[in-house]
C-alpha positions in Angstrom: 0.0 -0.1 0.2 2.7 2.6 0.8 4.8 1.9 -2.5 1.7 2.4 -4.4 1.0 5.8 -2.3 4.3 6.6 -2.9 3.6 5.8 -6.8 0.4 8.1 -7.1 2.1 10.9 -5.1 5.2 10.8 -7.8 2.5 10.8 -10.5 0.7 13.8 -9.5 3.9 15.9 -9.0 5.0 15.0 -12.3 1.5 15.7 -14.1 1.8 19.0 -12.2 5.6 19.9 -13.3 7.2 19.5 -10.2 10.8 20.5 -9.9 13.3 20.9 -6.6 13.5 24.6 -8.3 11.2 26.2 -6.4 10.9 29.6 -8.9 10.2 26.8 -11.4 6.9 25.8 -10.2 6.0 29.4 -8.6 2.6 30.1 -10.0 2.3 33.2 -12.2 1.2 36.4 -10.5 -2.1 37.8 -12.8 -1.9 41.2 -14.4 -3.8 44.1 -15.3 -5.6 44.4 -18.5 -8.4 46.2 -20.2 -11.2 44.3 -19.7 -13.4 44.6 -23.4 -16.0 41.5 -22.2 -18.0 41.3 -19.1 -18.9 38.4 -17.0 -22.8 38.4 -16.5 -23.3 35.9 -13.0 -26.9 34.6 -13.8 -26.9 32.8 -10.4 -25.0 31.0 -7.7 -25.3 28.2 -5.3 -23.2 26.1 -3.0 -23.4 22.1 -3.5 -21.0 21.0 -1.4 -17.3 20.6 -1.4 -15.9 17.7 -4.0 -13.1 16.6 -2.0 -10.2 15.2 -4.3 -12.8 14.5 -6.5 -12.9 16.2 -10.2 -16.4 16.7 -10.1 -18.4 18.9 -13.1 -21.6 19.8 -13.4 -24.3 18.9 -16.4 -25.8 21.1 -18.1 -29.5 19.8 -20.0 -32.3 21.8 -21.6 -33.6 22.8 -18.5 -31.1 21.9 -15.9 -28.4 22.3 -14.2 -27.1 19.2 -12.2 -23.9 19.0 -9.7 -22.9 16.5 -6.6 -20.4 16.7 -4.1 -18.2 14.0 -2.8 -20.3 12.8 -0.4 -22.9 11.6 -2.5 -25.5 14.6 -2.7 -26.7 14.9 -6.1 -28.6 18.6 -6.5 -30.9 19.6 -9.6 -31.2 23.4 -10.3 -33.4 25.4 -12.9 -31.2 26.7 -15.3 -32.8 29.8 -15.7 -33.5 30.5 -12.2 -30.9 28.7 -10.4 -33.6 27.3 -8.3 -33.4 24.2 -6.9 -36.0 21.9 -8.5 -34.7 18.5 -6.0 -32.1 16.6 -4.1 -31.2 13.3 -3.8 -28.9 11.1 -1.6 -26.2 8.9 -3.2 -25.6 6.9 -0.1 -21.8 6.3 -1.3 -18.7 8.7 -2.3 -19.4 10.4 -6.0 -16.0 10.0 -8.0 -17.1 10.3 -11.1 -19.9 12.8 -12.6 -22.3 14.4 -13.7 -23.5 12.7 -16.9 -27.3 13.8 -17.9 -28.8 13.0 -21.3 -32.1 11.9 -22.3 -34.1 12.3 -19.1 -31.2 10.5 -16.7 -28.4 11.8 -14.6 -25.7 9.1 -13.9 -23.2 9.4 -11.3 -20.5 6.9 -10.2 -18.2 5.9 -7.3 -15.3 4.9 -5.8 -16.7 0.9 -5.4 -17.7 1.0 -9.2 -21.4 1.8 -8.4 -22.9 3.5 -11.6 -26.3 5.1 -10.4 -28.8 6.5 -13.0 -31.9 8.8 -11.5 -34.7 10.8 -13.2 -34.1 14.7 -14.2 -37.5 15.2 -13.8 -37.9 14.3 -10.0 -34.6 13.1 -8.8 -36.1 9.1 -8.6 -33.4 7.0 -8.4 -33.8 4.8 -11.2 -31.2 1.4 -11.3 -27.9 0.8 -10.3 -25.0 -1.0 -11.6 -21.8 -2.0 -10.7 -18.2 -1.9 -13.3 -15.0 -3.6 -12.7 -13.5 -0.6 -10.2 -14.0 2.8 -9.3 -15.1 5.4 -11.2 -13.3 8.6 -11.8 -15.2 10.4 -14.6 -18.9 11.3 -15.7 -20.5 8.4 -17.4 -22.0 9.3 -20.5 -25.0 8.7 -22.5 -26.1 7.9 -26.3 -28.9 6.4 -27.5 -29.6 4.8 -24.8 -26.2 3.1 -24.3 -24.4 4.3 -21.3 -20.8 4.5 -21.6 -18.7 3.9 -18.0 -14.9 4.2 -17.9 -13.2 2.8 -14.6 -10.0 3.1 -13.1 -8.9 0.1 -14.8 -8.9 0.9 -18.3 -12.1 -1.1 -18.6 -14.5 0.7 -21.2 -18.3 -1.1 -20.1 -21.5 -0.3 -22.3 -24.7 -0.3 -19.7 -28.2 -0.4 -21.0 -30.0 3.0 -20.4 -33.5 1.4 -19.4 -32.3 -0.8 -16.3 -28.3 -0.7 -16.0 -27.6 -4.1 -16.8 -24.2 -5.0 -18.9 -24.1 -4.3 -22.5 -21.0 -5.4 -23.7 -17.0 -4.4 -22.3 -13.9 -3.1 -23.7 -10.5 -4.1 -21.9 -7.1 -4.3 -22.9 -3.6 -4.9 -21.6 -2.3 -1.4 -19.9 1.4 -0.9 -18.5 2.2 -1.4 -15.3 2.9 2.5 -14.7 0.4 3.9 -15.5 -0.9 7.9 -14.6 -4.4 8.4 -12.6 -7.1 9.9 -15.1 -10.1 11.6 -14.6 -10.9 11.4 -18.3 -13.8 9.4 -19.7 -14.8 8.9 -23.3 -16.2 11.2 -26.2 -18.8 10.2 -28.6 -19.9 10.9 -32.3 -22.3 9.5 -34.9 -21.8 6.2 -33.0 -18.3 5.7 -31.9 -17.0 5.6 -28.6 -13.7 7.8 -28.9 -11.0 6.9 -26.2 -7.4 7.5 -24.8 -5.4 5.0 -23.0 -2.2 4.5 -21.5 1.2 4.6 -23.7 -0.8 7.0 -26.2 -3.0 4.6 -27.6 -6.4 5.9 -29.2 -9.1 3.7 -29.7 -12.5 4.1 -31.7 -14.9 2.0 -30.2 -19.0 0.9 -31.5 -21.3 2.1 -29.5 -23.9 -0.5 -29.8 -21.1 -3.9 -30.0 -18.2 -2.4 -27.9 -16.5 -3.8 -30.6 -13.0 -2.1 -31.7 -13.7 0.1 -35.1 -9.8 1.0 -35.0 -6.8 2.0 -32.9 -4.0 4.5 -33.5 -1.0 5.5 -31.6 -0.9 8.4 -30.8 2.8 9.1 -29.3 5.3 6.4 -28.0 7.0 6.3 -24.8 10.1 8.1 -24.8 13.0 8.6 -21.7 15.6 6.6 -19.7 13.6 6.3 -16.5 10.1 4.7 -16.0 8.6 8.0 -15.0 9.9 9.8 -17.9 8.2 6.8 -20.3 4.7 7.9 -19.2 3.0 8.9 -22.4 -0.5 8.3 -21.4 -3.8 10.1 -22.8 -5.0 11.5 -19.8 -7.6 13.9 -21.4 -10.9 13.6 -23.7 -10.3 13.1 -27.0 -12.9 15.7 -29.4 -13.9 15.0 -32.7 -16.1 16.6 -35.6 -17.9 14.9 -38.5 -14.6 14.5 -40.3 -11.5 14.3 -37.9 -10.6 13.2 -33.7 -7.8 14.8 -32.2 -6.2 14.1 -29.0 -3.3 14.9 -26.7 -0.7 13.2 -24.5 1.0 13.9 -21.6 4.8 13.8 -22.1 3.9 12.7 -25.9 2.0 13.9 -29.0 -0.5 16.3 -30.1 -2.3 14.6 -33.1 -5.6 14.6 -35.9 -6.7 11.3 -37.3 -9.4 10.3 -39.7 -12.6 10.0 -37.3 -13.9 6.9 -39.4 -10.7 4.8 -40.5 -8.3 5.8 -38.1 -5.6 7.4 -40.4 -3.6 9.7 -39.5 -3.6 13.6 -40.7 -0.8 15.2 -38.7 1.1 15.0 -35.4 3.4 17.1 -33.1 5.0 17.1 -30.2 3.5 19.1 -27.2 2.4 17.7 -24.1 -0.6 17.9 -21.9 -2.8 16.6 -19.1 -5.6 19.0 -19.1 -6.9 18.7 -22.8 -8.4 20.5 -26.0 -11.1 22.2 -27.5 -12.5 22.1 -31.1 -14.1 25.2 -32.8 -14.4 25.3 -36.9 -11.0 25.7 -38.0 -9.1 26.0 -34.5 -7.9 23.7 -32.0 -7.4 25.4 -28.3 -5.0 23.6 -25.8 -3.7 23.6 -22.5 -0.7 22.5 -22.4 1.1 20.6 -19.3 2.4 24.0 -17.6 -0.7 26.3 -18.1 -0.1 27.8 -21.6 -2.9 28.0 -23.8 -2.9 27.8 -27.4 -4.4 28.3 -30.4 -3.7 26.2 -33.0 -4.5 25.4 -36.5 -7.1 22.5 -37.2 -5.3 21.4 -40.3 -2.0 21.3 -40.1 -1.1 21.7 -36.2 0.7 24.9 -36.1 0.4 27.5 -34.0 -1.5 30.7 -34.1 -0.7 32.3 -30.6 0.3 31.2 -27.3 -0.7 33.1 -23.9 2.0 31.9 -21.5 0.2 34.3 -18.3 -1.4 31.5 -16.9 2.2 29.2 -16.2 1.6 27.2 -13.1 -1.7 28.0 -12.2 -3.2 24.8 -12.9 -5.0 26.0 -15.9 -7.5 23.9 -17.0 -8.8 22.9 -20.4 -10.8 25.4 -22.3 -13.7 26.3 -23.7 -14.5 27.8 -27.1 -17.1 30.1 -27.2 -18.2 32.9 -30.0 -16.8 35.3 -28.4 -14.1 34.3 -26.5 -12.1 31.1 -24.8 -12.4 30.4 -21.4 -10.3 28.7 -18.8 -10.2 28.3 -15.3 -7.4 27.7 -12.8 -6.4 26.8 -9.0 -7.5 29.9 -7.3 -11.1 30.1 -9.0 -10.5 32.8 -11.3 -12.2 32.3 -14.9 -10.3 34.1 -17.9 -11.7 35.1 -21.5 -8.6 34.9 -24.1 -9.2 36.8 -27.4 -10.0 33.5 -30.3 -7.7 35.7 -32.6 -4.4 36.5 -30.7 -5.0 35.0 -26.9 -4.9 38.3 -25.1 -6.9 38.5 -21.5 -10.5 40.2 -22.8 -12.0 39.5 -19.6 -12.0 37.7 -15.9 -14.0 36.8 -12.9 -13.1 35.5 -9.5 -15.3 32.8 -8.0 -15.1 31.1 -4.4 -11.3 31.6 -4.3 -11.0 27.7 -4.6 -9.9 25.5 -7.5 -11.6 24.5 -10.4 -10.4 21.6 -12.2 -12.2 21.0 -14.8 -12.9 22.7 -18.0 -16.2 25.1 -18.0 -19.4 23.1 -19.5 -21.2 25.0 -22.0 -24.7 25.2 -22.2 -26.9 27.2 -25.1 -27.2 30.5 -23.1 -24.0 30.4 -21.1 -21.8 27.6 -19.2 -21.4 26.4 -15.7 -18.4 25.9 -13.7 -18.3 23.9 -10.3 -15.2 24.8 -8.0 -13.8 22.5 -5.3 -15.3 24.3 -2.1 -18.7 23.6 -3.8 -19.8 26.9 -5.7 -21.9 26.2 -8.9 -22.1 29.0 -11.1 -23.9 29.6 -14.4 -22.5 32.2 -16.0 -22.5 34.0 -19.8 -19.8 36.3 -20.8 -20.9 39.9 -23.4 
């Protein structure tokens, strides 16, 4: 147990860019700028602390749903922020929240997966997967896809939670702990794995469609050779892009898996896609704007260095990221300059803002749930 704990500590330090030189890991100080956009806080609630879990809210047509580490799920009216219902999952929630097709989905440290009715909060079913659930379950076309901590991917029937299929593969002995789930598009489940592998899996069959190599392990030590994919793949109708830690950013043909381009770049945070652009936060917190067709850089903003900057959210009027002090930053899509800034409750925001038709939601470590817009 001590060895396993020490390994997790080492991996956590490695992922945050730890160094014996304290100056190298000192978070960048925020500088003043002239705002050209303004945050509009539609409403704010407190849902309870997430502890060491990377929980994020789910946004549906009518609701914003959030959970805390103690197992409490709360559903709020998206327009007013009024509490619609509250449910007790009676176990630690470590993966969530997912919501679609009238269901609210969460996972726990013992592999429990629970589905609630969005309209009422009534528990509909519970199921079990092979190990802890560290990311939000995803639901598309009647299939709930759950990634467990041991790397297995399970497809569950959304009506009753019964297992439809299980995808599993061999993994290296040394892997980084990851909160990445899966991305589903056009009947395909895209998922990144340790050792830089990207797989496309049939949503209804669980059968592998294709597999590609994003990056190869490099270095002389076990830690240096970690090149796991620890963030979500992003996909549109033509291509899927993914980035690995200590590895590469690469894009592939979404249907066949053929390589389109790649470049050396490390990120454990993730990226987003918007029209002809990619926006990415690298392992040190630098935010970049890239050409989706070639991977070449348009701009780079290093003013959030070592602030544990989240993956970006691309909106029509800016790119939004958050940091370890609860700040939200809006960057110009064209040149990466700051356009607006807002401080939440001062605790860390660990996941990218969650988009909605008329704004976005964020959840802080201390339990702040904010529904905002920028204009």
